[in-house]
NUMI-888074 format. One record per residue (C-alpha): residue in one letter; z, x, y. Coordinates in steps of 0.25 Angstrom, whole numbers, padded with zeros to 4 digits, always signed. Each point is the difference from the previous one (the first is absolute). Example, Ala and Ser with C-alpha at 12.3 -4.5 7.8 and 13.67 -1.06 7.14 Angstrom:
NUMI-888074
 aa    c3    c1    c2
  a +0031 +0049 -0018
  s -0002 +0006 +0014
//
This chain:
NUMI-888074
 aa    c3    c1    c2
  m +0000 +0001 +0001
  k -0004 +0004 +0014
  v +0001 -0008 +0010
  r +0000 +0002 +0016
  i +0009 -0010 +0010
  d +0006 +0000 +0013
  k +0014 -0001 -0001
  a +0001 -0012 +0007
  a -0006 -0007 -0009
  l +0006 +0003 -0012
  m +0014 -0003 +0005
  v -0002 -0014 +0000
  p +0000 -0001 -0014
  l +0007 +0011 -0003
  y +0012 -0005 +0008
  r -0002 -0015 -0007
  a -0002 +0005 -0014
  q +0012 +0011 -0002
  g +0010 -0011 +0006
  a -0003 -0007 -0013
  a +0002 +0012 -0009
  d +0016 +0001 -0009
  e +0007 +0005 +0010
  r +0011 +0003 -0007
  s -0010 +0010 -0008
  n -0005 +0006 +0012
  q +0005 +0012 +0002
  s -0009 +0004 -0014
  n -0013 -0003 -0003
  a +0002 +0002 -0015
  n +0001 -0016 +0000
  v -0013 -0006 +0003
  t +0008 -0012 +0007
  a +0002 +0009 +0013
  c -0015 +0005 -0003
  v -0013 -0007 +0010
  h -0012 -0001 -0009
  i -0011 +0006 +0010
  e -0014 -0007 -0003
  a -0013 +0007 +0006
  e -0013 -0007 -0003
  d -0011 -0003 +0008
  d +0004 +0001 +0014
  r +0014 -0004 +0000
  l +0015 +0005 -0005
  i +0009 -0010 -0008
  l +0014 +0003 +0000
  s +0011 -0007 -0009
  a +0013 +0000 -0001
  t +0010 -0007 -0012
  d +0014 -0003 -0002
  y -0004 -0010 -0011
  e +0006 -0012 +0009
  v -0007 +0002 +0014
  t -0017 +0006 +0000
  v -0007 +0005 +0010
  n -0017 +0002 +0000
  a -0004 +0006 +0012
  e -0014 +0004 +0006
  v -0005 +0009 +0010
  s -0013 +0004 +0003
  a -0005 +0015 -0001
  d -0009 +0013 -0003
  v +0001 +0000 -0015
  i -0008 +0013 -0003
  e +0005 +0000 -0016
  p +0006 -0012 -0007
  g +0011 -0002 -0008
  s +0016 -0002 -0001
  a +0014 +0005 +0003
  l +0014 -0001 -0001
  v +0009 +0006 +0006
  s +0016 -0003 +0007
  a -0001 -0011 +0010
  k +0010 +0006 +0007
  a -0006 +0016 +0002
  l -0012 -0006 +0003
  f +0004 -0007 +0011
  q +0006 +0009 +0005
  v -0008 +0010 +0002
  v -0009 -0009 +0007
  r +0007 -0005 +0010
  a +0004 +0015 +0004
  l -0013 +0005 +0002
  p -0006 +0001 +0014
  d -0005 -0013 +0007
  g -0016 -0003 -0003
  a +0000 +0011 -0011
  t -0012 -0004 -0008
  i +0006 +0005 -0014
  l -0007 +0002 -0014
  l +0008 -0003 -0012
  t -0004 +0005 -0015
  a +0004 -0002 -0013
  d -0003 +0012 -0010
  e +0000 -0004 -0016
  n +0014 +0006 +0000
  h +0005 -0014 +0008
  r +0002 +0009 +0011
  m -0003 -0006 +0013
  r -0002 +0008 +0012
  i +0001 -0005 +0015
  e -0006 +0010 +0010
  a -0001 -0004 +0014
  g -0005 +0012 +0012
  k +0003 +0013 -0006
  g +0016 -0007 -0005
  y -0003 -0002 -0017
  f +0011 -0009 -0009
  h +0000 +0000 -0016
  l +0006 -0012 -0007
  n +0003 +0000 -0016
  g -0006 -0012 -0005
  l -0001 -0008 -0014
  p -0010 -0004 -0008
  p -0006 -0013 +0008
  y +0000 -0008 -0012
  e +0014 -0002 -0001
  f +0000 -0008 +0011
  p +0002 -0015 -0006
  p -0013 -0009 +0001
  q -0002 -0006 +0013
  n +0003 -0014 -0005
  l +0002 -0007 +0016
  d -0003 -0014 -0007
  s -0014 -0006 +0007
  a +0003 -0015 -0009
  a -0002 -0012 +0009
  g +0009 -0006 +0007
  r +0006 -0006 +0013
  v -0005 +0006 +0012
  l +0006 +0001 +0014
  v -0006 +0008 +0011
  t +0008 +0000 +0013
  d +0001 +0009 +0013
  k +0009 +0009 -0005
  v +0008 +0001 +0015
  h +0006 -0012 -0007
  v +0004 +0008 -0012
  e +0005 +0012 +0007
  s +0009 -0011 +0009
  m +0007 -0004 -0013
  l +0002 +0011 -0006
  r +0008 +0007 +0012
  h +0006 -0012 -0001
  t +0006 +0000 -0013
  l +0000 +0015 -0007
  f +0011 +0004 +0009
  s +0008 -0010 -0010
  v -0003 +0002 -0015
  s +0009 +0005 -0010
  t -0002 +0013 -0004
  d +0009 -0004 -0014
  d -0010 +0000 -0008
  r +0011 -0006 -0011
  r -0001 -0013 +0009
  p -0016 -0001 -0002
  a +0000 -0014 +0005
  i +0001 +0005 +0015
  s -0004 +0014 -0003
  g -0013 -0005 +0009
  i -0004 -0009 +0009
  l -0004 -0014 -0004
  l -0015 -0004 +0004
  e -0004 -0016 +0000
  v -0013 -0005 +0005
  e -0002 -0016 +0002
  p -0010 -0005 +0005
  e -0002 -0009 +0011
  g -0014 -0007 +0002
  e -0010 +0001 +0007
  g -0002 +0016 -0004
  q +0013 +0006 +0002
  v +0011 +0004 -0007
  r +0016 +0003 +0004
  l +0003 +0016 -0006
  r +0015 +0001 -0002
  m +0008 +0012 +0000
  v +0015 +0001 -0005
  s +0010 +0012 -0003
  t +0013 -0001 -0004
  d +0009 +0013 -0005
  g +0014 -0010 -0003
  l +0006 +0001 +0015
  r -0011 -0006 +0010
  l -0014 -0006 -0002
  s -0012 +0001 +0009
  k -0010 -0010 -0002
  v -0014 -0002 +0008
  e -0012 -0008 +0000
  r -0014 -0001 +0007
  l -0012 -0010 -0001
  v -0012 +0005 -0001
  p -0015 -0002 -0002
  a -0004 +0001 -0015
  p -0012 -0009 -0003
  d -0005 +0008 -0012
  f +0014 -0001 -0006
  d -0005 -0008 -0013
  g +0017 +0000 -0005
  n +0011 -0008 -0001
  k +0014 +0002 +0003
  t +0005 +0013 -0004
  s +0011 +0010 -0002
  c +0002 +0015 -0004
  i +0011 +0010 +0004
  i -0006 +0013 +0004
  h +0007 +0012 -0004
  r +0007 +0010 +0014
  r -0010 +0009 -0006
  g -0011 -0008 +0002
  a +0003 -0005 +0013
  a +0000 +0013 +0005
  e -0012 +0006 -0005
  l -0006 -0014 +0004
  q +0006 +0007 +0015
  r -0007 +0010 -0003
  l -0013 -0007 -0003
  i -0002 -0008 +0013
  e +0003 +0011 +0010
  g -0015 +0001 -0003
  s -0010 -0005 +0011
  d -0007 -0010 -0009
  p +0006 -0015 +0006
  a -0002 -0006 -0014
  l +0009 -0001 -0012
  r -0004 -0004 -0012
  i +0012 -0006 -0010
  e -0002 -0004 -0012
  f +0008 -0006 -0013
  i -0002 +0005 -0013
  g +0008 -0003 -0012
  r +0012 +0009 +0003
  n -0006 +0006 +0011
  l -0003 +0000 +0016
  v -0011 +0007 +0002
  f -0003 +0002 +0015
  s -0012 +0008 +0005
  s -0003 +0006 +0015
  d -0007 +0012 +0006
  r -0007 +0003 -0011
  t +0013 +0000 -0007
  r +0005 -0009 -0014
  l +0016 +0000 +0001
  q +0004 -0006 -0014
  v +0013 -0006 -0001
  r +0007 -0004 -0013
  q +0009 -0012 +0005
  v +0015 -0001 -0004
  e +0004 -0007 -0012
  a +0012 -0007 +0006
  n +0003 -0014 +0007
  f +0006 +0003 +0013
  p +0007 -0009 +0005
  d +0000 -0012 +0008
  y +0002 +0004 +0014
  t -0001 -0013 +0005
  r +0016 -0003 -0005
  v +0004 +0015 +0009
  v -0006 -0004 +0014
  p +0010 -0008 +0008
  d -0004 -0013 +0004
  k +0012 -0003 +0010
  s +0008 +0006 +0010
  d +0014 -0001 +0008
  i -0004 +0012 +0007
  a -0014 +0004 +0007
  v +0000 +0012 +0009
  t -0013 +0007 +0009
  l -0001 +0013 +0001
  p -0009 +0010 +0007
  r -0007 +0009 -0010
  d -0001 +0011 +0006
  a +0015 -0002 +0004
  l +0005 +0000 -0012
  s -0006 +0008 -0005
  t +0003 +0012 +0009
  a +0015 -0005 -0001
  i +0002 +0001 -0015
  r -0006 +0014 +0001
  r +0010 +0006 +0008
  v +0011 -0007 -0006
  a -0002 +0006 -0012
  m -0005 +0013 +0002
  l +0015 +0007 -0006
  g -0002 -0006 -0010
  v -0001 +0012 -0012
  k -0002 -0004 -0014
  g +0009 +0006 -0009
  r -0001 +0003 -0015
  d +0003 -0014 -0003
  d -0011 -0004 +0009
  h +0008 -0011 +0005
  i -0005 -0008 +0012
  q +0008 -0003 +0011
  p -0002 -0015 +0004
  l -0004 -0003 +0015
  k +0009 -0011 +0005
  l -0009 -0011 +0010
  d +0009 -0009 +0008
  i -0005 -0010 +0005
  e +0004 -0008 +0014
  a -0006 -0008 +0010
  g -0007 +0010 +0009
  r -0001 +0011 -0010
  v +0001 +0007 -0011
  s +0010 +0013 -0002
  l -0004 +0008 -0012
  e +0011 +0011 -0004
  m +0001 +0010 -0014
  s +0009 +0010 -0004
  f -0001 +0011 -0007
  p +0013 +0008 -0004
  s -0004 +0013 -0001
  y -0005 +0002 +0016
  g +0004 -0015 +0008
  d -0005 -0012 +0004
  a -0011 -0007 +0008
  h -0002 -0012 +0010
  e -0014 -0006 +0005
  e -0003 -0014 +0006
  v -0011 -0007 +0002
  e -0001 -0013 +0009
  i -0006 -0014 -0004
  d -0005 -0009 +0005
  s -0002 -0010 -0014
  w +0010 -0004 -0007
  e +0005 -0012 -0007
  g +0014 -0002 -0008
  a +0014 +0006 -0001
  a +0005 +0016 +0004
  m +0000 +0007 -0013
  k -0002 +0015 -0007
  f -0007 +0004 -0009
  l -0004 +0012 -0011
  f -0011 +0005 +0000
  n -0008 +0011 -0006
  p -0008 +0008 +0013
  k -0011 +0005 -0008
  h -0004 -0014 -0004
  l +0000 -0007 +0013
  l -0005 +0014 +0004
  d -0015 -0004 -0007
  v -0002 -0012 +0004
  c +0003 +0003 +0013
  s -0013 +0012 -0004
  v -0010 -0008 -0006
  l +0001 -0013 +0008
  t -0009 +0000 +0016
  s +0006 -0010 +0006
  d +0009 +0004 +0014
  n +0013 -0009 -0008
  i +0007 -0002 -0012
  t +0008 -0013 -0007
  l +0011 +0002 -0007
  e +0006 -0013 -0007
  l +0011 -0002 -0008
  r +0009 -0011 -0006
  d +0014 +0012 -0002
  q +0003 +0011 -0002
  f -0003 -0001 -0015
  s -0015 -0005 -0002
  p -0011 +0007 +0002
  c -0008 +0002 +0014
  l -0015 -0005 +0003
  l -0005 +0008 +0010
  h -0013 -0003 +0006
  s -0009 -0002 +0015
  d -0006 -0013 +0005
  e -0011 +0012 +0004
  e -0002 +0002 -0015
  p +0002 -0014 -0006
  a -0005 +0005 -0013
  s +0009 +0011 -0004
  q +0014 -0003 -0003
  f +0011 +0013 -0005
  v +0016 -0004 -0009
  i +0010 +0010 +0001
  m +0013 -0001 -0008
  p +0014 +0003 +0011
  m +0006 +0011 -0006
  r +0015 -0004 -0004
  q +0012 +0008 +0007
//
């Protein structure tokens, strides 16, 4: 194999493919799932990587001098290419000993590889399935609103990913819904999007967090459209000459409708930026101990203001106040994980944020009138 390609052109598919390589074995190319498979044919390169749960197949135009294939460490190749000068023209060569040479200008690198035939067969499912084509700006926004609250505990597979629901609304539209939870908080976001060619009924699936993270890489490209295929137990996303196949999580997502509060006795609306800034200030003395114990943030809500307090046994305490204009209910104190509040503040773009609560022990609903399709629930902490 011998190929000439610009660095900028190679970085895009390589960035996507190396993300799908098995991160647990990515320190070595001894495992094929830590490698990227490169196929040179006609006038293109096809880069593939998989950890058997997530598979990426990305192609890019290139000057193929000699067709062939190679299998090398995804992480090593990505680090080498990324370190080359911007604007560099790269010459990739693979010999009969499965050794790859990367040349750019007067510099060169060699990477030891594996026989290309050891890479698992590419069985990106091409069977017919339900197809949805949408503008990926909607999906990008929904992922940003939900990925942060996905559970990282794989012992609880039902919440180890994002629930995706698709509901036809008639007149060529579908309602997309994404929901995530880690057991202590929940995020739910909806979008009504045009989908005149959607040929399926209401459907739902759970996208594992790794698949969702790789989907974020995919939608960073210039192609505005995203094609979503529901094929058996797999989801296939296609955009920008890249195909991402994700195995669905086979579990039942919790009934999120029972978690979102429908009544509240206290409602307070605060300026989002002021709240976020105040939380960061009172939390800055926090230093996690060996047990990673999280100090609670105390919110003292009363007419005209919200007081924020945190105490740190090793350092001292901190106090801030945020003025409020809109407030309903009795004065009350609440304890929250400060990170949970900050995460919500960081994904909302509205000027104000509303907190609705029933009492000190019930779930707190966070939302904004400017973004009515986004709702967040966090559980209070206990002293």
